[in-house]
PyMOL CGO cylinders between C-alpha atoms (Angstrom):
from pymol import cmd
from pymol.cgo import CYLINDER

trace = [
    CYLINDER, -127.19, 105.27, 125.45, -125.04, 104.82, 128.57, 0.3, 1, 1, 1, 1, 1, 1,
    CYLINDER, -125.04, 104.82, 128.57, -126.45, 106.98, 131.49, 0.3, 1, 1, 1, 1, 1, 1,
    CYLINDER, -126.45, 106.98, 131.49, -123.40, 109.11, 132.05, 0.3, 1, 1, 1, 1, 1, 1,
    CYLINDER, -123.40, 109.11, 132.05, -124.16, 110.04, 127.96, 0.3, 1, 1, 1, 1, 1, 1,
    CYLINDER, -124.16, 110.04, 127.96, -127.35, 110.57, 128.78, 0.3, 1, 1, 1, 1, 1, 1,
    CYLINDER, -127.35, 110.57, 128.78, -126.25, 113.35, 131.71, 0.3, 1, 1, 1, 1, 1, 1,
    CYLINDER, -126.25, 113.35, 131.71, -124.24, 114.86, 129.29, 0.3, 1, 1, 1, 1, 1, 1,
    CYLINDER, -124.24, 114.86, 129.29, -126.89, 115.58, 126.62, 0.3, 1, 1, 1, 1, 1, 1,
    CYLINDER, -126.89, 115.58, 126.62, -129.03, 117.07, 128.94, 0.3, 1, 1, 1, 1, 1, 1,
    CYLINDER, -129.03, 117.07, 128.94, -126.26, 119.10, 130.95, 0.3, 1, 1, 1, 1, 1, 1,
    CYLINDER, -126.26, 119.10, 130.95, -125.22, 120.60, 127.27, 0.3, 1, 1, 1, 1, 1, 1,
    CYLINDER, -125.22, 120.60, 127.27, -128.48, 121.26, 126.15, 0.3, 1, 1, 1, 1, 1, 1,
    CYLINDER, -128.48, 121.26, 126.15, -128.93, 123.75, 129.32, 0.3, 1, 1, 1, 1, 1, 1,
    CYLINDER, -128.93, 123.75, 129.32, -126.80, 125.81, 126.98, 0.3, 1, 1, 1, 1, 1, 1,
    CYLINDER, -126.80, 125.81, 126.98, -128.24, 125.02, 123.90, 0.3, 1, 1, 1, 1, 1, 1,
    CYLINDER, -128.24, 125.02, 123.90, -131.59, 126.17, 126.10, 0.3, 1, 1, 1, 1, 1, 1,
    CYLINDER, -131.59, 126.17, 126.10, -130.02, 129.04, 127.07, 0.3, 1, 1, 1, 1, 1, 1,
    CYLINDER, -130.02, 129.04, 127.07, -128.98, 130.44, 123.83, 0.3, 1, 1, 1, 1, 1, 1,
    CYLINDER, -128.98, 130.44, 123.83, -132.56, 128.78, 122.19, 0.3, 1, 1, 1, 1, 1, 1,
    CYLINDER, -132.56, 128.78, 122.19, -132.68, 131.41, 119.34, 0.3, 1, 1, 1, 1, 1, 1,
    CYLINDER, -132.68, 131.41, 119.34, -129.18, 131.65, 118.20, 0.3, 1, 1, 1, 1, 1, 1,
    CYLINDER, -129.18, 131.65, 118.20, -128.84, 127.67, 118.25, 0.3, 1, 1, 1, 1, 1, 1,
    CYLINDER, -128.84, 127.67, 118.25, -131.72, 127.41, 116.08, 0.3, 1, 1, 1, 1, 1, 1,
    CYLINDER, -131.72, 127.41, 116.08, -130.75, 130.09, 113.74, 0.3, 1, 1, 1, 1, 1, 1,
    CYLINDER, -130.75, 130.09, 113.74, -127.46, 128.70, 113.44, 0.3, 1, 1, 1, 1, 1, 1,
    CYLINDER, -127.46, 128.70, 113.44, -128.70, 125.07, 112.96, 0.3, 1, 1, 1, 1, 1, 1,
    CYLINDER, -128.70, 125.07, 112.96, -131.10, 125.87, 110.32, 0.3, 1, 1, 1, 1, 1, 1,
    CYLINDER, -131.10, 125.87, 110.32, -128.50, 128.43, 108.14, 0.3, 1, 1, 1, 1, 1, 1,
    CYLINDER, -128.50, 128.43, 108.14, -126.22, 125.16, 108.26, 0.3, 1, 1, 1, 1, 1, 1,
    CYLINDER, -126.22, 125.16, 108.26, -129.18, 122.83, 107.51, 0.3, 1, 1, 1, 1, 1, 1,
    CYLINDER, -129.18, 122.83, 107.51, -129.91, 124.90, 104.78, 0.3, 1, 1, 1, 1, 1, 1,
    CYLINDER, -129.91, 124.90, 104.78, -126.17, 125.26, 103.66, 0.3, 1, 1, 1, 1, 1, 1,
    CYLINDER, -126.17, 125.26, 103.66, -125.40, 121.75, 103.42, 0.3, 1, 1, 1, 1, 1, 1,
    CYLINDER, -125.40, 121.75, 103.42, -129.08, 120.71, 102.15, 0.3, 1, 1, 1, 1, 1, 1,
    CYLINDER, -129.08, 120.71, 102.15, -130.63, 123.03, 100.32, 0.3, 1, 1, 1, 1, 1, 1,
    CYLINDER, -130.63, 123.03, 100.32, -133.33, 120.60, 98.91, 0.3, 1, 1, 1, 1, 1, 1,
    CYLINDER, -133.33, 120.60, 98.91, -135.07, 121.05, 102.56, 0.3, 1, 1, 1, 1, 1, 1,
    CYLINDER, -135.07, 121.05, 102.56, -135.24, 124.39, 102.32, 0.3, 1, 1, 1, 1, 1, 1,
    CYLINDER, -135.24, 124.39, 102.32, -139.23, 124.74, 100.73, 0.3, 1, 1, 1, 1, 1, 1,
    CYLINDER, -139.23, 124.74, 100.73, -139.99, 121.90, 103.41, 0.3, 1, 1, 1, 1, 1, 1,
    CYLINDER, -139.99, 121.90, 103.41, -140.25, 125.60, 105.53, 0.3, 1, 1, 1, 1, 1, 1,
    CYLINDER, -140.25, 125.60, 105.53, -142.46, 127.94, 104.73, 0.3, 1, 1, 1, 1, 1, 1,
    CYLINDER, -142.46, 127.94, 104.73, -143.60, 129.29, 108.37, 0.3, 1, 1, 1, 1, 1, 1,
    CYLINDER, -143.60, 129.29, 108.37, -141.73, 132.18, 110.08, 0.3, 1, 1, 1, 1, 1, 1,
    CYLINDER, -141.73, 132.18, 110.08, -138.43, 130.47, 111.39, 0.3, 1, 1, 1, 1, 1, 1,
    CYLINDER, -138.43, 130.47, 111.39, -137.87, 131.95, 114.36, 0.3, 1, 1, 1, 1, 1, 1,
    CYLINDER, -137.87, 131.95, 114.36, -140.94, 130.45, 115.21, 0.3, 1, 1, 1, 1, 1, 1,
    CYLINDER, -140.94, 130.45, 115.21, -139.90, 127.34, 113.98, 0.3, 1, 1, 1, 1, 1, 1,
    CYLINDER, -139.90, 127.34, 113.98, -137.04, 127.39, 115.60, 0.3, 1, 1, 1, 1, 1, 1,
    CYLINDER, -137.04, 127.39, 115.60, -138.87, 127.54, 119.03, 0.3, 1, 1, 1, 1, 1, 1,
    CYLINDER, -138.87, 127.54, 119.03, -140.65, 124.39, 117.88, 0.3, 1, 1, 1, 1, 1, 1,
    CYLINDER, -140.65, 124.39, 117.88, -137.53, 122.57, 117.22, 0.3, 1, 1, 1, 1, 1, 1,
    CYLINDER, -137.53, 122.57, 117.22, -135.62, 123.66, 120.42, 0.3, 1, 1, 1, 1, 1, 1,
    CYLINDER, -135.62, 123.66, 120.42, -138.83, 122.91, 122.45, 0.3, 1, 1, 1, 1, 1, 1,
    CYLINDER, -138.83, 122.91, 122.45, -139.35, 119.45, 120.78, 0.3, 1, 1, 1, 1, 1, 1,
    CYLINDER, -139.35, 119.45, 120.78, -135.28, 118.76, 121.13, 0.3, 1, 1, 1, 1, 1, 1,
    CYLINDER, -135.28, 118.76, 121.13, -136.91, 119.52, 124.94, 0.3, 1, 1, 1, 1, 1, 1,
    CYLINDER, -136.91, 119.52, 124.94, -138.84, 116.97, 125.14, 0.3, 1, 1, 1, 1, 1, 1,
    CYLINDER, -138.84, 116.97, 125.14, -136.76, 114.30, 123.53, 0.3, 1, 1, 1, 1, 1, 1,
    CYLINDER, -136.76, 114.30, 123.53, -133.84, 115.44, 125.93, 0.3, 1, 1, 1, 1, 1, 1,
    CYLINDER, -133.84, 115.44, 125.93, -135.88, 114.93, 129.03, 0.3, 1, 1, 1, 1, 1, 1,
    CYLINDER, -135.88, 114.93, 129.03, -137.05, 111.20, 127.96, 0.3, 1, 1, 1, 1, 1, 1,
    CYLINDER, -137.05, 111.20, 127.96, -133.75, 109.97, 126.89, 0.3, 1, 1, 1, 1, 1, 1,
    CYLINDER, -133.75, 109.97, 126.89, -133.45, 107.68, 129.52, 0.3, 1, 1, 1, 1, 1, 1,
    CYLINDER, -133.45, 107.68, 129.52, -137.00, 106.32, 129.36, 0.3, 1, 1, 1, 1, 1, 1,
    CYLINDER, -137.00, 106.32, 129.36, -137.42, 104.18, 126.15, 0.3, 1, 1, 1, 1, 1, 1,
    CYLINDER, -137.42, 104.18, 126.15, -141.01, 103.54, 126.61, 0.3, 1, 1, 1, 1, 1, 1,
    CYLINDER, -141.01, 103.54, 126.61, -141.54, 107.38, 126.51, 0.3, 1, 1, 1, 1, 1, 1,
    CYLINDER, -141.54, 107.38, 126.51, -139.67, 108.20, 123.68, 0.3, 1, 1, 1, 1, 1, 1,
    CYLINDER, -139.67, 108.20, 123.68, -140.22, 105.68, 121.06, 0.3, 1, 1, 1, 1, 1, 1,
    CYLINDER, -140.22, 105.68, 121.06, -144.34, 107.26, 121.07, 0.3, 1, 1, 1, 1, 1, 1,
    CYLINDER, -144.34, 107.26, 121.07, -143.05, 110.83, 120.62, 0.3, 1, 1, 1, 1, 1, 1,
    CYLINDER, -143.05, 110.83, 120.62, -140.25, 109.61, 118.11, 0.3, 1, 1, 1, 1, 1, 1,
    CYLINDER, -140.25, 109.61, 118.11, -143.76, 108.19, 116.24, 0.3, 1, 1, 1, 1, 1, 1,
    CYLINDER, -143.76, 108.19, 116.24, -145.63, 110.76, 116.01, 0.3, 1, 1, 1, 1, 1, 1,
    CYLINDER, -145.63, 110.76, 116.01, -142.75, 113.12, 115.05, 0.3, 1, 1, 1, 1, 1, 1,
    CYLINDER, -142.75, 113.12, 115.05, -141.73, 110.37, 112.27, 0.3, 1, 1, 1, 1, 1, 1,
    CYLINDER, -141.73, 110.37, 112.27, -144.93, 110.86, 110.57, 0.3, 1, 1, 1, 1, 1, 1,
    CYLINDER, -144.93, 110.86, 110.57, -145.14, 114.59, 110.89, 0.3, 1, 1, 1, 1, 1, 1,
    CYLINDER, -145.14, 114.59, 110.89, -141.62, 114.88, 108.96, 0.3, 1, 1, 1, 1, 1, 1,
    CYLINDER, -141.62, 114.88, 108.96, -142.75, 111.94, 106.61, 0.3, 1, 1, 1, 1, 1, 1,
    CYLINDER, -142.75, 111.94, 106.61, -145.86, 113.97, 105.47, 0.3, 1, 1, 1, 1, 1, 1,
    CYLINDER, -145.86, 113.97, 105.47, -143.31, 117.28, 105.65, 0.3, 1, 1, 1, 1, 1, 1,
    CYLINDER, -143.31, 117.28, 105.65, -141.64, 115.27, 103.04, 0.3, 1, 1, 1, 1, 1, 1,
    CYLINDER, -141.64, 115.27, 103.04, -138.51, 114.27, 105.29, 0.3, 1, 1, 1, 1, 1, 1,
    CYLINDER, -138.51, 114.27, 105.29, -136.73, 110.93, 103.68, 0.3, 1, 1, 1, 1, 1, 1,
    CYLINDER, -136.73, 110.93, 103.68, -134.19, 108.77, 105.34, 0.3, 1, 1, 1, 1, 1, 1,
    CYLINDER, -134.19, 108.77, 105.34, -131.50, 111.01, 103.42, 0.3, 1, 1, 1, 1, 1, 1,
    CYLINDER, -131.50, 111.01, 103.42, -132.62, 113.70, 104.98, 0.3, 1, 1, 1, 1, 1, 1,
    CYLINDER, -132.62, 113.70, 104.98, -131.50, 112.57, 108.47, 0.3, 1, 1, 1, 1, 1, 1,
    CYLINDER, -131.50, 112.57, 108.47, -127.51, 112.68, 108.19, 0.3, 1, 1, 1, 1, 1, 1,
    CYLINDER, -127.51, 112.68, 108.19, -127.67, 116.87, 107.32, 0.3, 1, 1, 1, 1, 1, 1,
    CYLINDER, -127.67, 116.87, 107.32, -129.43, 117.18, 109.97, 0.3, 1, 1, 1, 1, 1, 1,
    CYLINDER, -129.43, 117.18, 109.97, -127.70, 115.31, 112.34, 0.3, 1, 1, 1, 1, 1, 1,
    CYLINDER, -127.70, 115.31, 112.34, -124.78, 117.11, 111.38, 0.3, 1, 1, 1, 1, 1, 1,
    CYLINDER, -124.78, 117.11, 111.38, -126.53, 120.77, 111.19, 0.3, 1, 1, 1, 1, 1, 1,
    CYLINDER, -126.53, 120.77, 111.19, -127.17, 120.25, 115.30, 0.3, 1, 1, 1, 1, 1, 1,
    CYLINDER, -127.17, 120.25, 115.30, -123.82, 119.18, 116.01, 0.3, 1, 1, 1, 1, 1, 1,
    CYLINDER, -123.82, 119.18, 116.01, -122.68, 122.26, 114.56, 0.3, 1, 1, 1, 1, 1, 1,
    CYLINDER, -122.68, 122.26, 114.56, -125.46, 124.64, 116.39, 0.3, 1, 1, 1, 1, 1, 1,
    CYLINDER, -125.46, 124.64, 116.39, -124.54, 122.81, 119.71, 0.3, 1, 1, 1, 1, 1, 1,
    CYLINDER, -124.54, 122.81, 119.71, -120.79, 123.54, 119.08, 0.3, 1, 1, 1, 1, 1, 1,
    CYLINDER, -120.79, 123.54, 119.08, -121.63, 127.55, 117.95, 0.3, 1, 1, 1, 1, 1, 1,
    CYLINDER, -121.63, 127.55, 117.95, -123.89, 127.86, 121.47, 0.3, 1, 1, 1, 1, 1, 1,
    CYLINDER, -123.89, 127.86, 121.47, -120.93, 125.97, 123.28, 0.3, 1, 1, 1, 1, 1, 1,
    CYLINDER, -120.93, 125.97, 123.28, -118.02, 127.40, 121.53, 0.3, 1, 1, 1, 1, 1, 1,
    CYLINDER, -118.02, 127.40, 121.53, -114.88, 126.88, 123.64, 0.3, 1, 1, 1, 1, 1, 1,
    CYLINDER, -114.88, 126.88, 123.64, -116.87, 123.98, 125.97, 0.3, 1, 1, 1, 1, 1, 1,
    CYLINDER, -116.87, 123.98, 125.97, -117.78, 122.02, 123.03, 0.3, 1, 1, 1, 1, 1, 1,
    CYLINDER, -117.78, 122.02, 123.03, -115.38, 118.79, 123.09, 0.3, 1, 1, 1, 1, 1, 1,
    CYLINDER, -115.38, 118.79, 123.09, -114.95, 115.28, 122.49, 0.3, 1, 1, 1, 1, 1, 1,
    CYLINDER, -114.95, 115.28, 122.49, -117.31, 113.92, 125.51, 0.3, 1, 1, 1, 1, 1, 1,
    CYLINDER, -117.31, 113.92, 125.51, -120.67, 116.44, 124.21, 0.3, 1, 1, 1, 1, 1, 1,
    CYLINDER, -120.67, 116.44, 124.21, -120.20, 116.06, 120.93, 0.3, 1, 1, 1, 1, 1, 1,
    CYLINDER, -120.20, 116.06, 120.93, -120.19, 112.02, 121.48, 0.3, 1, 1, 1, 1, 1, 1,
    CYLINDER, -120.19, 112.02, 121.48, -122.81, 111.95, 123.53, 0.3, 1, 1, 1, 1, 1, 1,
    CYLINDER, -122.81, 111.95, 123.53, -125.07, 114.11, 121.01, 0.3, 1, 1, 1, 1, 1, 1,
    CYLINDER, -125.07, 114.11, 121.01, -124.08, 111.56, 117.98, 0.3, 1, 1, 1, 1, 1, 1,
    CYLINDER, -124.08, 111.56, 117.98, -125.43, 108.65, 120.41, 0.3, 1, 1, 1, 1, 1, 1,
    CYLINDER, -125.43, 108.65, 120.41, -128.21, 110.68, 120.65, 0.3, 1, 1, 1, 1, 1, 1,
    CYLINDER, -128.21, 110.68, 120.65, -129.00, 111.82, 117.46, 0.3, 1, 1, 1, 1, 1, 1,
    CYLINDER, -129.00, 111.82, 117.46, -128.22, 107.98, 115.93, 0.3, 1, 1, 1, 1, 1, 1,
    CYLINDER, -128.22, 107.98, 115.93, -131.26, 106.96, 118.66, 0.3, 1, 1, 1, 1, 1, 1,
    CYLINDER, -131.26, 106.96, 118.66, -133.93, 109.62, 117.69, 0.3, 1, 1, 1, 1, 1, 1,
    CYLINDER, -133.93, 109.62, 117.69, -132.95, 109.15, 113.74, 0.3, 1, 1, 1, 1, 1, 1,
    CYLINDER, -132.95, 109.15, 113.74, -133.00, 105.72, 113.66, 0.3, 1, 1, 1, 1, 1, 1,
    CYLINDER, -133.00, 105.72, 113.66, -136.16, 105.67, 115.89, 0.3, 1, 1, 1, 1, 1, 1,
    CYLINDER, -136.16, 105.67, 115.89, -138.05, 108.21, 113.12, 0.3, 1, 1, 1, 1, 1, 1,
    CYLINDER, -138.05, 108.21, 113.12, -137.07, 106.37, 110.00, 0.3, 1, 1, 1, 1, 1, 1,
    CYLINDER, -137.07, 106.37, 110.00, -138.27, 103.20, 111.45, 0.3, 1, 1, 1, 1, 1, 1,
    CYLINDER, -138.27, 103.20, 111.45, -141.11, 104.39, 112.51, 0.3, 1, 1, 1, 1, 1, 1,
    CYLINDER, -141.11, 104.39, 112.51, -141.60, 106.13, 109.49, 0.3, 1, 1, 1, 1, 1, 1,
    CYLINDER, -141.60, 106.13, 109.49, -140.70, 103.20, 107.12, 0.3, 1, 1, 1, 1, 1, 1,
    CYLINDER, -140.70, 103.20, 107.12, -143.25, 101.39, 109.47, 0.3, 1, 1, 1, 1, 1, 1,
    CYLINDER, -143.25, 101.39, 109.47, -146.34, 103.55, 109.13, 0.3, 1, 1, 1, 1, 1, 1,
    CYLINDER, -146.34, 103.55, 109.13, -145.49, 103.47, 105.26, 0.3, 1, 1, 1, 1, 1, 1,
    CYLINDER, -145.49, 103.47, 105.26, -145.46, 99.42, 105.35, 0.3, 1, 1, 1, 1, 1, 1,
    CYLINDER, -145.46, 99.42, 105.35, -148.07, 99.55, 107.47, 0.3, 1, 1, 1, 1, 1, 1,
    CYLINDER, -148.07, 99.55, 107.47, -150.53, 101.53, 105.33, 0.3, 1, 1, 1, 1, 1, 1,
    CYLINDER, -150.53, 101.53, 105.33, -149.51, 100.18, 102.01, 0.3, 1, 1, 1, 1, 1, 1,
    CYLINDER, -149.51, 100.18, 102.01, -150.53, 96.19, 103.73, 0.3, 1, 1, 1, 1, 1, 1,
    CYLINDER, -150.53, 96.19, 103.73, -153.45, 97.73, 104.77, 0.3, 1, 1, 1, 1, 1, 1,
    CYLINDER, -153.45, 97.73, 104.77, -154.63, 98.82, 101.27, 0.3, 1, 1, 1, 1, 1, 1,
]
cmd.load_cgo(trace, "trace")
């Protein structure tokens, strides 16, 4: 990601953080509509789940320009999500739902620049998590 894209993600995330409950509600609504097979993975209170999601997103956004800090964070997220049943094919719908939620909370202010920066950010995150989960599976299998 370019420094400019990081700045766009961070500044646009302020709107997401200000409307966290709304953003999370629309994220999960969209996710479950385009990937209903993931709904059973979410058994807890969805309001609390939404807060955890926005908090996790905040941690990642804060570290976008520090790869040495983001890699271990993504590895931990990847392992936990893999244990919940998340597979690599789930990341596409998650990315689409995230863009939908960001666009929803930004309304008319959502533009090509914000969309492009978030696509880059999510690609970085998703690819890092997928790679970490695959490496963990490979490491576990090789150790047996």
